[in-house]
N, C-alpha and C positions, 0 to 999 in steps of 0.2 A: 302223380307227383307233377304234373304239368304247372309250370312257373315257379316250382320252387329253386332253392340254388341247389349248384352240385356241392359236393363236399370240397374240401381242400385237395391240391394236388396229392398231398401224401397218401390221404382218404382215398381217393379216386384210384393210385395205384394200388393201393391193397384190395379195393373191389376188384378191380381188373384182374390182379394176381389169384386172388381166389376164384374167381368166373374161370380163368384160364385153367386152373387146375381142376376143377370140376368139369369141363369140357374134355381136359385130356383123359380123366377119369373114364366118362363117360364114352369117349370115343375108343376107349381100349375096350371097354365091357361090347361097345358097337361092332369093333375089328371081331372080336370074338364068336360074337354071335353070326357074323356074315359067314364066317370060314365053317361055323359048325351048322349054317343053312338053318338056322331058325328065324323065322321073320318075325313072329311076335317079339321075341325077345330083341331084336333089332329094330322093332318100331319103338319099343319101348325107351331104349336106350338112347335112340336118335331123339326122341320126344324131350329125355330127358338133357340131350347136349343142347338142344334148341332153347329148351325153356330156358336159358343161361341168357339167351337173348332178351329175355323179356324185363329185364332191370332199367331202373329209370336212374339210377344213381352216377350214370357215367355220362360225362359231356360226348357228344358227338364224336370229336377226336378219338377217345378213349372205345367207345362204342365200335367204332370203325375197327380198330385192331380186333376187337372181339368177333366182329363179324367175318373178317377176313378168315380167322381160324374156324369156325364155323362152316364157312364157305368151302373151304378144303376137304372136308369130311362129307359133304353135302354131295359133291363130284362121286367118290366113291360108293354114296349110297345110291345114287342113281343107276350105277354100273349094276351096283347088287339086284336094284328093281326090275334091269335089263335081263338078268340072268334066272328073276323068279318067274317071268314070262315065259321065257324058254324052256321052264319047268311044267308048263299045262297053266300056271296061273294068268288070267286075263288082266288086262290094264283097268277095266273098268272095276273091278273085283280090288285091286288094289287102290284104286280111287276111292272106293268106298270104305275100303279098310283103314286108309290112313285119317280118315273123317273120324274116327273115334278117339284120336289125341284129346287128352282132357284139356289141355289150354287151346287157345285161340292160336296165339304166334306160332306153335310146332306145329299146330293142325294145318297152317294155311303154307307153311314151309313146305310142309312134306306132299300138300295138294298140288304145290307148284312143281315139286319135283318128279311128281307120277304125271303130272297134267303134260308137261313137254314131251312125256315118255308115251301118254295115250294120244297124244295128237301127231306123233313120227308114227304111231302104228296104224294111223287111220280107221281107228276101232270107233272113230266119234269124229265129228264134223269140228275141224279147228275153230270156228267162229263160236260154236256153242261152250265149248271148254274155255277159251279166252274169256268169252263175257263173263261165263262161271266165275273166273277167277279173279278177274279186274274188280267185280261186285265184292267178292266174298272178302276181298281185302279191304274193304270199307270199315270191316269189323276192328280194324286197329287202326285206330285216332292218336294214340300217341306218337307226336312229331319225329324223334328219332327211330324208334320199332317201325312205323309204318312208311318211313321214307328207304327205309333199307328195304324192308320186305317188298316194296315195289319195283326197287332197283334189282332185285334178284328176280322178280317175276319179268321183268323188261328182258333182263340178259337171257334167260331162260329160253323165254318164247321167240327171241329173234329170229331163230331159223326156222322156227314154226308157223309164219305169219302166211294167211292164204294172198300172197302177193301175185300179181299176174305172171304167169309162166312158171310157177312154184308149183311143187307135188300135192299143194294142198288148196289149192285154187280149184272151183267146180262146187262138190257137194260141200267141201270145206270151207266155203265163204268164198268172198271176191276182195279185191283190192280195197273196198269199201268198209268192210269189216276189221281188215287190218287197220284200216284207218282209224276207225272207231275206237279199236282197242288203244291202238297208242295214245291217239287224243284224251281218251278218259284216263288213259294212266296217268300222261301228264300232267292233267288238271288236278288229280288227287295228288301226284306228286308235290307240285307247286305249292298249294293248299299246306300240305305237311312242311314243305319247306319253308316258308313264310312264318308258319307259326312256330318253326324252331328259335324265332327270333324273339319271342317272348318266354322263351324257358330259362330260366334262371336269373339272377340278380338284377340289378340297373347296373352295378359297377362291374360287371363283367361283358357288358354292350359289347365293347370294341373287341375282346376276345371271341365272344359269340359270331359274332360278324366276321371275324375272319375264317373261324371255322365253317362256317356257312358258305363264304366264297371257297372253302376247300372241297365243300361238297356239291358246287354248281353243277359240275358234270353228269352227277347221278341224276338229276332232271333233264339234263341237256340232252343225254342220250337217247331220250323220246324223239326227240326233235331230228336228231341225228339218223335214227332206223327210217322214221318217213321219210326224210328225204334220198334215203337208200331205196327204197318201194320203188321198182323196175314199173309198178302200174301208176306211178304218182305223175299225171301230166298236169299243163297249166290249169285246165278248166277243174281239175279236181283241187288243186293247191288254191287258186284263188276263191272258188266257191265254197269248199269245205276247209281245208286245214289255215290256211291264213285269218279268215274271221274268228275260228273258234282260239287258235293262238293269242291272237292281237286283245280277244275279248277276255282270257284268262290273264295277260300281260297287264292291262289297264287297269281291270277291276282288283287286282291283289294289292294295288296300292301300298309297293313295298320297294324300297329304292333298290336294293340289292338286287332284287328278283327283275324286277324290269330292266336293271341295266344289264344284267347277264343275257336274259331270255332274247332280248331287242338283238344285242349283237349276236346271239347264238342263231337268229331267224338270218341274219344278214350274211351268216358265214357260210352256213350248212345248205340253204337253199340256191338254186341256180341263178346265176343274174339274168337270164331272162325273165325269170319270174318278176325280180323285182322292179325290171321296167314294165310290167303289165300291172303291175298293184302299187306302181309309186305312190299314189293318192293315198291309197289305204295306209301306207308305212309312215309317210310324211303327216297324215290327219292323226295318227295314233301317239307319234312324238311330241306333240302339243298338250295330249294328256297325261304326258308323264309327271311324277312326282319333282317336287322341287330339288332334291337332294340327288337325283339322278345327271348323270353328265353326260347331259344330249347333246353335247357337242362333239363328242367322241364316237356317236352313235352315227350323227349326220357326217361326220368325217368319215368313219367306216364306210356307210352307204355309199357315199359320193367316189370313193376312192376306189370301190369294186367296181361302180358303173365306169369312172372312167378308164379302168384296166380293161375293163371287158370291151369297150370302144375302141381301146389301141390296138387290141387283139383282130377285131372287125371293122373295116371303115364302115359296111351297113349300119352297124348300132350307132355308128357317129352319126350318118344321116337321121335315124330313127329318133336321138336324142334330141336333134336340132329341129325334128318335125312336131313333136312332141313337146317341145317348148321348157324340156327337162330342168335348165338352168333358171327361168321364170319360176317354176314350181319350187324349186328349191329356194329361191330368194323369198320368195311369200312365205314359205313354210318356216323359215328360220325369223323372220317378224312375226308370226303367229306365235314361234313358242317363245322368243324375247316378251311378247306382249302377254301370255298366258305366265310369265314368270317374272314378275316384278323385282323380285328378290335373286335374281340369275346375277353370279359374278360377271364384273365386266369382261374378266379374263375369258369366263366362258363363251359371252356372246361374240368376242372379236376372233377367238377359235372357229366358231362356226364359219365366221365369214372368212376366214384363212383358208380352211376346208373347202368353201365355195369358189374362192380366187384360183385354188389347185384343181379344181374341178374345171372351170372356164378356160383356164389356162390348157388344159390337156385336151379337154374335147373341143371347145372351139377356139383354137389360138389365134383364128385371123379376125374374131370380134373383139375388138379393141373396147366398144362401148360397153362390154359386159364387165369390163375392169374396172371402168368409172362408176356403173351402176352397182356394184360390189360397195365401191369406195363411198358413195351415195347412201346406201342401205346402212353402212356403218357408221357412217355419220349422224343419220337420221336417227339411229337406236342410242347410239353415246352419248350424244350433244346433250340431251335432257337430264340424265343424269351424272355426266361426267366421269372423270377417273379418279378423282378425289385422291389423287398421290398413289394410287395402287400398283405397286413395282411392277406385279405379275402380271397387270393389265397393260401395264404401258410395253414392256416387255414384247406379249403379242402383239400388240399394236405396231411397234416396230418391224415386227415379223411380216404384219400384214402389208406395210407399206413399203417394205424390201421387196416384196414379190412383184410388183408389176417392173420394178427396173431389172430384176434378176430373170424374169420369164422373157421379158420384151427385151428392152434395152431403154437408157436415160432418155433418149428423145420421143420415144412412145410415152414414157413416164410423166417427162415436162408437160404431153399436151392434156392432160388428166386434170380436169379444171377440179375434180373434186377432190385431188391430193392436197391442196394446202389445206382445206377445210377440215380434212380429219387431222392431219399433220398439227394444227393447232391445238389440239387437245393434249397432245406431251408438253410435259416440263420442260422447259429450257436444257435441264440436263440430258435428258433423255433425247429430246428434240436433236442436241449436239451430236449424240451418239449416231442417232441416224444421218444427219449431215456427213458426218466423217465417213459414214457406210457409201452413202451415195457418191461423195467424190472419187472414193477409192474405185467405186464400181467403173464409173466416167475413165479414169485413167487405166484402170486394169483392163477395160474391153476397147482402148482407144478412139473412144465416142469421140464425135466432132459436133460443138453446139453451133449452128449456121443461122440461125434467125436471132432478132434481138429480142421477140415473144420468148421464145425459148430460152435463153440467157437470162431474162429478166425473171422467169420461172423460174430458173435452176437457182439463182440467187436466192429467190425467195423460200427455196426448197432448204438451201444451206445457210439460211438467214444467221442462228447462233454462231458460226465460224466466222461470220464478216462481220456483224455486227450486235453489239448488246440490245435485248429485246427492249425496243423501248413501249413507254405508254404515257399518259398525259404527264404534261410537266417535263418531258422528256428524260423520266427518271428511267430506274430498271425495276419490272413486279418483283414483288415479294417473293423469295426463294429463288431466282434467277440468280445466275452463277454470271456476275461482272467479270470484265477482264482485269480489275484490280484484285480478283481473287486469284490470280494465276501468277507462277513464276512464270521468270523470261523463258526457261525450257520450255515449259508447255503453252506458251504462246507462240515460241518460235515453231515446233511443231506442228501446231494446229495451222500455223500461216503459210507454212511450206508446201500443205496440201493445197492450200489455196491460191499461191503462187503459181503450184504446178497446175491446176485446173485452168488458169488464165490462158494456157498455151493450147486448151482445146477450143477455145474460140476462133472459128475457121469458117469464113463465108467465103463462096467462089467470087461473089462482087468487091470490089475495095471500097466503096461507100458503105455497104452493111458490113465488112468488116470494121471500118473506123467508127460504127455505129455499137458495135459491140464491143470496142473498147472503152467508150465514151458512156454506155452503160453500165460496164464493170467498174469504171472511176468512180460514178455517183454512189454506187453500192460501198466500194471500199473506203472512200473518205468519211461514210458513218463511223468505220470500227475505229478511229482516235490512233494518237499515232503510235501507240506499240504496235500495232497489226500492221500500220501503213511502212514503218520500216522493212517489213518483210515482202511486201505485197507491191508496192509500188516501183521496185528495180524490174519486177518480170514485168507489171505492167507497160513501163517503157521500152524494156525490149522487144516485146510484142509490138508497139508503136514502130520501133526501129525497123522488125523485117518487114511492116508495112509499107514505110519508105523505100526499101530495096525494092518491094514488089512493084510500087507504081514507078519508079526509076528505071527496070527494066520493060515496063509496058511501051508499046508502040508509040503513045503519046509524050514519052520521057518524063512522067511526073506530073504532066499539067492536068487540070480537070478535063474530063470530055464530058460530053450530054449525056452517057449511058452512065457514067461512073459518079460524079459529082465531088469526088474528093481530089486533091492533088498533094503531091509531096510536102508542100508550103503550110498548107492546112494541117497536117499530120504533124509538122513540126512544129507549126507555133503550140499545138496541142501538146507536144512533147516537152516543149519548152516548160509550160506551165505544170508537167507533171514534175521535172527535174527540180524546179523551184520548191513545189511542194514536198518534194521528198528531203530537201535540203533544210525546211524549216522544222522537220521532225527531230525529235532528241537522238543523236548519236546517229543521224541521217545523213550529216554536213557531205562526209567523206563518198558516201553512196549517189549523194544528191549530184557530186561534184563530177564522177565518174559518169554519170547519167548524161550531164549537160555536155560532156567532154564528146562521147559516144553521140549525142545529136550533134554538135558541131561537126566532125567527122562526117556524119550522113549528109548535112546539108551540104558539104563542101564537096566530098568525093560523089556522095549519090545523085545529090539534087542539083549540085551547081548553083547553089543559092548563096551569093556572097553576102549580102547584107545579115541574112538570116544565120548564116554561118557565124559574123563577127558578133551578133549579138548572143549568140551562144558563149563566146568566148569571152565577152564582155561581161556576162553574169556569172560566167564561171571564175573569172580574175576578181570580180567583187566578192564572189562568196569565200575565195581564199585570203581575201584581205580581212573580212569583216566576220567568218565563222570559222577560220581555223585556229586556233590559238596555241594549239601544242606545236613545239618545235619541229618534232620529227616529224607529226602530219604535215606540217608546212612544207619540208623538206621533197616527201614524197608525193605530196599535191602540186609543187611547183615542175618536180620532174613529169607528172603527167599532164600536165598541160603544154609543158615544153615538146613533149613528144607527141601528142594529138597534134600541137600546131605543125610541127615539122613534118607532118605526112598531110597537112592540107595543102591542094594546089588552086583553089577559086580565088584566092584574093590578090587585088590589086596591089601595086606599089604601096599607096598611100596607108589602108587597112593593115596591109602586112607591116610595114613598118612601125607603125601604133602599138601591134601585139607583141611585135618584137621586141621594142622599147621598153613596154611595160612588165613583159618577162626579165628582160635584163636589170631593170630596177630591182624588182622583187628580189633576183639572185643576189645583186650587191646587199641587200637588207637584212640577209640571212644572219644568225649570230656567230654560227662557228666558222673559221677560216675553210676548214674542210669541205664544207655545204656550201659556201661562198663559192669556192674553186669548181668543184665538179657541176654547181650550176651554171657557172660563167661558160666551163668547158662546151656545155648541151645549149648554151644560147650560142654559143658561136658557131654550133653546129646547124641552126637555122638557118646562116647563110649559105648551106650548101646541101640543097635539097637533091634529093634521088628522084627519076622521073616519075611520074603518074603512074599507076597502073591502068587507068583508061586514058581513052584518047576522047573522052566527051567534048564538045566544042565549046564548054561554058569554063575549062580548066584551062588556068596558066602555066608557061612554062615554067621549070623546076627554079628556083633563086639560087643563084650559083654567084657570088661576090667573094672572092678568094681574100681581098683586102681587109672586109669584114671579118672574116675569119681570123685573119692573124692579129686584127685588131683586139679579137675577143679572147683569142690565145695570149697577148701581151698581157692582157688585164689580168688573166690567170696566174700567170709568173707575178705579176706585180702582187696579188692577193698572196701567193706562196713568201714571196720576202718580205710582206708586212707579218705573216705568222713567224719567219725567224727572227724578227725584229720584236715580236710580244715574247718569242720563247726566250731572249737574251733579256729582255725586261724582267720577265720572272724570273731569270736566275739573280737577276741584282735584288731580286725581292719586290720589285713593282711592275705592273703592268699598265700599259698606257692604255687609257679608257675616255676617250673623247679628248678634246681640244684642252691642254692646260691641265688635266685632272689625271689623279693616278690613284690607284686601289691597292691594296696588298695583294700580292697574288695568292689565291685560294687553291692553287696547286701547284705540285714540284713542276721544274722547268721539263719542257718535253721537246721531242727529235719530231714531230708529225709533222713540222712544217716540210721536211725531206720527203716525206709521202707524198705531199702535194707537188712538189718539183718533179717526183718519178712520175706523178698523173699526168701533169702537164705535157712532161716529156712524151709518154705514150699520145696524148693527143696528136702533137707534132707528126709520131711515126705513122699515126692511122691517116693522115693527110699526105704524106709523103708518098703512102701506097697506093693513094687514091690519084696523084700526081697532080697537087692544086697548084695552080699558078702562084710563085713566090714563096713555098716551101718544098725549096730544093733539098740537097743534101747538106748544101754549106749551112742553111738555116737551121736544119738539124742538128747537124756537126755541133752549132755555136751552143744551142741547148742544152745538146749532149754533154759539152765540156763543162758547161755552168752547173749542169748536175752534178758531174762528176766528181766537180770541186767540191760541190757541198756535201757530198757522199764523204769523200776523202776526209777533208777539215773536221775537225774535232768539235763539234758543235755545243752549242750554250746547255745544250739539255743533256750532255755527255752522250757516249756512244749510240748508233744507232740501234734502234730495236731490232728485234729477230721477224718479227712481220715486214718491217718494210724493208729490212735486207734480202729477205726471199723475192719482195716485188722487185727490187732493183738487178735480182740476179734474174728474174725471169725476163725483164725487159731485155737485158745485155743478151741472153740467150735468144730471145727471139730474132733481135739485131742480127745475130749469127748465121741464123736458120734462112733468113730471107737473103742475106747475102750469099747463100752457098746455096742458094736454090736453083732450078736450071737457069739457063738466060733467058733473060727478058726487059722488059722494061724496068720492073720492079725490082729484079734481082741487080741490075745495073746501076740504080740510084741507091742502093743499100750496100753496094760494094764500096763504095766511095766515101763510106763514113769509117772514120777511124775510131777502134776501141780502144 
């Protein structure tokens, strides 16, 4: 019935149930016959029981259940045969007797059962009985029945093989006879196993393949028993075993059989054997069927050899001497050439295995890594990946290995890396780029040369800028930055910004070139990326300025360096201005310009360059900052930075202070004006510089200008009071001779301004400012107290201002009650 379809599941269950019932009945009678010591009846019932295995209507899975039920009874039957010999009956007689069974299959099962006992008794040579049995089993050619029969033969004969050193060697045969038996049985079993594929209907192919895979170990047992022979040496293996096994593997032309048997050969035989027969194994791989997952076989072989080498350094040397890497590389090329329809992912996975192999066996030969990448590119470039997601994932794994097994710097030196990376779609390329950046950051790798930096930016191109093609467009299917939301852009660019801090060369001029190289790449990314990356680039430049300023040359270019603080700062000025032009980058650009101004002053002592930074910052403030709240914050940043600069001469200093004062007076809100004017007053009283560099000026300390500024602040507070009074009457002064209706209710915020200015006077009293003694402060205090006490046009003072006023008075009391000293003496003269 070979080639016919099996019945339905229900029908097979019925047939199996009937067969089990028949076996149990025969087994009962068999037990009874054995108990009665009736050999003839025992043979009759055992033949009846074994006759149920003749069925052709069960699938292999169902047949296996039936076989196991019979097998348990055969074990008891063998014990009965052993007892018969003790009663004077020879095994030769039993061996002849069981051959009278009417059907071939029961007859052969009984012959195997008696034959194993016959060999154990040594009444006959093991080689003769084994040869007889293995040949007679050819009489059963039905795939399922024949496979299980030979599995039983293999299992029962494993302990009676004429192996070297066994009790059956000598007259019973040699290890060669044992090999002949096992190899013959293996060949026949494999043929039956392969033929099983054609048993049943086409629609059951997938189920049949699954069942065949479940039965694979029945065939593989032969190889396992061969590998366990004590007499099996390399010569026998290379001369007899492997050629016959490979001949059968290649000639069977079956995907499942070739896949399993090749893996079995690799796993069951010693690694030392594989070293000597590597060419034979690799040659056979090229002849596998297209459906065989050759990449898993190749990976398994290389993994075995790599682990073998790791355990024995001598093997590592042997692999190097025999050029194992080159052999694997060439074999993979032959396999891919022989199978033009091989999926790209399978081809890549072979190169992944080769990369792992050379990384484990030859970790110091980096050129091997480049050769793997070159070979992979040569194999994949003509066919491309055609959008195959699995192939792209495999290629990402391959491209990640050099970086994880070695380091990023080594990876950047691989000339074949970018070529292979170019086969990825931009989306996948971006995933790989992200992985590369994380690797650089997590390992603390430093990029120390311009070439390596250029290569790194080429590796991570999708993160830095969109993929360019002719006409400066983006290739079809690529992801443009316009397709990403702000959160995604920020997440990507923060990685790039962090990466910039890994650019770290020992020579200052090389470090500067690294920054210039990075800038050239970053500007290609467009404004949405630059907003996140230029600030980091700018602060990398500031770090270089500080490094140069601390050098023995004091920031001047030397013959060995070729870069100075001035050149770096000029470059930084350009970075700051470029950042300011980016949408939403005005504030960031202003802060970078101010940081550059401070570095030019305090680090490099370059007055003209520091002035230019401030000039550009003020211009940016005037033209680029429109929102009033942002203007207030920006102006205070400018004033605060200027207060910490000590490089300016009187003319430049006065010009910058005058500009700041002008902008302060033009703020819209009186509160903002008052606070800004107070900050400008502070510019006339600097603290000493933290450095004693020769280019720095003494701190500016002009008490008269401070008091003049505070006087202006009091006038602004008075103007705020007038505005509140006008608001209470329903109009607000607004320009010369013009009034507008008050848009808000009258306010007491002017009182806050008075208290604010009073606190400024108290601060200068603490500093001991000339002209700001207790009498002056007392006058201001009385003025503010009067404003607080008198009911203002806006009504009672608000709670927040009241708390501010109370805290100010408490501060005066605490200072007056402090331990004796100059500050305490001055505050003690103030009357509350």
